[in-house]
C-alpha positions as CSV (number, residue, x, y, z in Angstrom):
1,M,27.9,4.1,6.2
2,T,28.1,6.2,9.3
3,I,28.7,4.7,12.7
4,M,27.2,6.3,15.9
5,K,27.5,5.5,19.5
6,K,24.5,5.6,21.8
7,Q,25.1,4.7,25.4
8,E,27.5,2.0,25.1
9,E,25.5,0.7,21.8
10,T,27.0,1.0,18.4
11,I,24.8,1.8,15.6
12,A,25.1,1.4,12.0
13,I,23.5,4.4,10.0
14,P,23.0,3.3,6.3
15,A,24.6,6.1,3.9
16,G,22.8,7.6,0.7
17,K,20.0,5.8,-1.0
18,E,20.1,2.9,1.4
19,L,18.7,5.1,4.1
20,F,15.9,6.6,2.0
21,I,14.9,3.1,1.0
22,K,14.9,1.8,4.7
23,M,12.9,4.9,5.7
24,A,10.2,4.6,2.9
25,I,9.9,0.7,3.5
26,A,9.7,1.3,7.2
27,A,6.8,3.8,6.6
28,W,5.1,1.3,4.2
29,D,5.4,-1.5,6.7
30,T,4.0,0.6,9.5
31,Y,0.9,1.8,7.8
32,N,0.3,-1.5,6.2
33,S,0.4,-3.1,9.7
34,R,-1.8,-0.8,11.3
35,L,-4.4,-1.3,8.5
36,D,-3.9,-5.1,9.0
37,K,-4.4,-4.9,12.6
38,L,-7.5,-2.7,12.2
39,F,-9.2,-4.8,9.6
40,S,-8.6,-7.8,11.7
41,K,-10.1,-5.9,14.7
42,L,-13.2,-4.6,13.1
43,S,-16.3,-7.0,12.8
44,D,-18.1,-7.3,9.5
45,E,-20.8,-5.3,10.9
46,Q,-18.6,-2.4,11.6
47,L,-16.8,-2.4,8.1
48,A,-20.3,-2.5,6.7
49,S,-20.9,0.9,8.2
50,Q,-20.1,4.4,6.8
51,V,-17.1,6.1,8.1
52,A,-19.3,9.3,8.2
53,P,-22.8,9.9,6.8
54,N,-22.7,9.6,3.0
55,K,-19.4,8.6,2.9
56,N,-17.4,5.3,2.2
57,S,-18.1,2.2,4.1
58,G,-15.4,0.2,5.5
59,V,-15.9,-2.7,3.2
60,Y,-15.4,-0.4,0.2
61,L,-12.4,1.0,1.7
62,L,-11.0,-2.4,2.3
63,G,-11.7,-3.4,-1.4
64,H,-10.4,0.1,-2.5
65,M,-7.0,-0.7,-0.4
66,I,-6.9,-4.3,-2.2
67,A,-7.3,-2.7,-5.8
68,I,-4.7,0.0,-5.2
69,G,-2.1,-2.4,-3.7
70,D,-2.8,-4.8,-6.4
71,A,-2.2,-2.3,-8.9
72,M,1.2,-1.6,-7.6
73,Q,2.3,-5.1,-8.6
74,P,2.7,-4.5,-12.5
75,L,3.9,-1.0,-11.8
76,L,6.8,-2.1,-9.7
77,G,7.6,-5.1,-11.7
78,F,6.3,-7.7,-9.2
79,G,4.0,-9.4,-11.8
80,E,0.4,-9.3,-12.8
81,K,-2.5,-8.2,-10.6
82,L,-4.0,-10.8,-8.2
83,Y,-7.4,-9.3,-8.2
84,P,-8.1,-7.4,-11.5
85,E,-11.8,-7.8,-11.0
86,L,-11.7,-5.4,-8.0
87,W,-10.8,-2.2,-9.9
88,K,-14.0,-1.8,-11.4
89,I,-15.7,-2.3,-8.3
90,F,-13.5,-0.4,-5.8
91,V,-11.7,2.2,-7.9
92,D,-13.8,3.2,-11.3
93,S,-17.2,2.9,-9.2
94,P,-18.3,4.7,-6.0
95,D,-19.5,2.9,-2.9
96,R,-23.2,1.8,-3.3
97,S,-22.9,1.8,-7.1
98,G,-24.9,-1.3,-7.1
99,L,-22.2,-3.5,-8.3
100,Q,-21.9,-6.9,-6.8
101,M,-19.1,-6.9,-4.0
102,P,-17.1,-9.9,-3.0
103,S,-18.0,-11.3,0.4
104,M,-16.4,-10.0,3.6
105,A,-14.5,-13.2,4.0
106,E,-13.2,-13.2,0.4
107,L,-12.0,-9.4,0.7
108,R,-10.3,-10.5,4.0
109,K,-8.4,-13.4,2.4
110,C,-7.7,-11.2,-0.7
111,W,-6.1,-8.5,1.7
112,K,-3.9,-11.1,3.4
113,E,-2.6,-13.0,0.1
114,L,-1.9,-9.6,-1.5
115,N,-0.2,-8.2,1.4
116,D,2.0,-11.3,2.0
117,H,2.8,-11.1,-1.8
118,L,3.8,-7.4,-1.8
119,T,5.8,-7.6,1.5
120,S,7.9,-10.2,0.1
121,S,8.4,-8.6,-3.2
122,I,9.1,-5.1,-1.5
123,N,11.9,-6.7,0.8
124,N,13.6,-8.6,-2.0
125,M,14.0,-5.7,-4.3
126,N,17.5,-4.5,-4.5
127,A,18.5,-0.7,-3.8
128,D,19.1,0.2,-7.2
129,E,15.8,-1.0,-8.5
130,W,14.0,1.5,-6.5
131,F,15.4,4.0,-8.3
132,T,14.3,2.8,-11.8
133,K,11.2,4.1,-13.6
134,H,7.9,2.4,-12.7
135,A,5.9,1.0,-15.4
136,A,3.5,3.7,-15.9
137,V,6.2,6.4,-16.8
138,S,7.8,6.4,-20.3
139,E,11.5,6.4,-20.8
140,E,11.3,10.0,-22.2
141,D,9.3,11.4,-19.0
142,F,11.6,9.5,-16.7
143,A,14.8,10.9,-18.5
144,K,12.9,14.5,-17.6
145,E,11.6,13.5,-14.3
146,P,13.8,11.0,-12.6
147,H,11.8,11.2,-9.3
148,R,9.0,9.4,-10.9
149,N,10.8,6.1,-9.9
150,K,9.6,3.0,-7.9
151,L,10.5,4.4,-4.4
152,N,8.4,7.4,-5.1
153,L,5.3,5.2,-6.2
154,L,5.8,3.3,-2.7
155,M,6.0,6.7,-0.9
156,N,2.8,7.7,-2.7
157,R,0.8,4.5,-1.7
158,T,2.0,4.8,1.7
159,N,0.5,8.3,2.0
160,H,-2.7,6.8,0.5
161,A,-2.8,4.0,3.1
162,S,-2.3,6.6,5.7
163,Y,-5.1,8.7,4.3
164,H,-7.7,5.8,4.4
165,L,-6.4,4.4,7.6
166,G,-7.9,7.8,9.3
167,Q,-11.0,7.2,7.7
168,L,-11.3,3.7,8.9
169,M,-10.3,4.4,12.5
170,L,-13.6,6.1,12.7
171,L,-15.4,2.7,12.4
172,Q,-14.1,1.6,16.1
């Protein structure tokens, strides 16, 4: 750990992998918090709108973000998916596919429950675990490509959240 002095304040800078983990989790928290605030702010009517003509609706993107976040759980070793039924509706199928979607109230509840669970699990993972393989990678592939680890998966999902946050901002 490196100690830096900043205008009479001493700041401890984590060294090595702890710094990378802290940065990745901080980015995850930032984008997840921004999505959470936006989903709370947008009305059901706004979420029912398309982000652009012939593009996804806000409700579809909310369901999509839940399904993708939920899929992180088994990949990171946090347990089984809480809402496996959402994958077919919001990942395998396009918006306006005709499949029955859960109510907006149900999706909002799922979003909160999932994020509470993910946040707790992410914050309780120890540093060494972040550099182990995630469940979608074989031992053989991980030996050849050790960057395919749990931290990389979190960073990938953070980028995914950032992308959809940009789309959802158009609904304001």
